[in-house]
C-alpha positions in Angstrom: 0.0 0.0 0.0 1.3 3.4 -1.0 0.7 6.3 1.4 0.6 9.7 -0.2 3.0 12.3 1.3 0.0 14.6 1.8 -1.7 12.1 4.1 1.5 11.6 6.1 1.8 15.3 6.5 -1.7 15.6 7.8 -1.1 13.0 10.4 2.1 14.7 11.5 0.3 18.1 11.8 -2.5 16.5 13.8 -0.1 14.9 16.3 1.9 18.2 16.6 -1.3 20.2 17.0 -2.5 17.9 19.8 0.8 18.3 21.6 0.5 22.1 21.5 -1.9 22.0 24.4 -0.5 21.9 27.9 -1.7 19.3 30.4 -4.1 20.9 32.8 -4.6 20.3 36.5 -8.4 20.2 37.2 -7.9 20.8 40.9 -5.9 23.9 40.2 -8.5 24.9 37.6 -11.2 24.7 40.2 -9.4 27.2 42.4 -8.8 29.5 39.5 -12.4 29.3 38.2 -13.9 31.6 40.9 -13.9 34.6 38.6 -15.5 32.6 35.8 -18.4 31.6 38.0 -20.0 35.0 38.0 -21.1 34.4 34.4 -20.5 30.7 33.7 -21.6 29.2 37.0 -19.4 27.6 39.7 -19.3 24.3 37.8 -19.5 25.7 34.3 -23.3 25.5 34.1 -24.4 29.0 33.4 -27.6 30.2 35.0 -28.2 32.8 32.2 -28.8 31.9 28.6 -26.5 34.7 27.3 -23.5 33.0 28.8 -22.5 29.6 27.4 -22.1 26.5 29.5 -18.5 25.5 29.9 -19.3 22.2 31.7 -18.6 19.1 29.5 -16.9 21.0 26.7 -13.7 19.4 25.3 -10.6 20.7 27.0 -8.8 21.4 23.7 -11.8 23.6 22.5 -11.9 25.6 25.8 -8.1 26.0 25.7 -8.1 27.2 22.1 -11.0 29.6 22.7 -9.5 31.2 25.8 -6.1 31.6 24.1 -7.8 33.2 21.1 -9.6 35.7 23.4 -6.4 36.4 25.3 -4.3 36.9 22.1 -6.9 39.0 20.3 -7.6 36.5 17.7 -11.3 36.1 18.6 -13.1 39.4 18.1 -16.8 38.7 17.6 -19.6 38.2 20.0 -18.5 38.3 23.6 -14.9 39.2 22.9 -15.3 42.6 24.5 -16.1 40.8 27.8 -13.8 37.8 27.4 -10.6 39.4 26.2 -10.0 41.4 29.4 -10.9 38.3 31.5 -8.4 36.2 29.6 -5.7 38.8 29.2 -3.7 37.9 32.4 -4.1 34.1 32.1 -0.9 32.1 31.4 -1.0 29.0 29.2 -0.9 26.9 32.4 -3.9 28.8 33.9 -5.8 28.2 30.7 -4.9 24.5 30.6 -6.0 24.2 34.3 -9.3 25.9 33.7 -9.9 23.9 30.6 -9.2 20.6 32.5 -11.6 21.6 35.3 -14.5 22.7 33.1 -14.2 19.7 30.7 -14.6 17.3 33.7 -17.8 18.9 34.9 -21.1 17.5 34.0 -23.5 19.5 31.8 -26.9 19.9 33.6 -30.0 20.1 31.4 -32.3 23.0 32.4 
């Protein structure tokens, strides 16, 4: 079987991309999540429809989104609120928060 170089390149990029995310500590994320709870709820289950639930989201998605807010790459929607909140977060802070919220259970309203 012949594998095309393009396919191999995509596999390499996928593996490299997955490794670009730091390992998060959910317990540290729980401590750091206090400021998030005002809008997103203590466990990531927002009480107001205008704020998205973070509970149960994939850690890589949460990490990517928070970094994009922090780095000014995400500018639509709630960026005006989220960018200042994320501005002081380190990569490790973001990984910890992502780990915590991804482990929470989404509650159906």
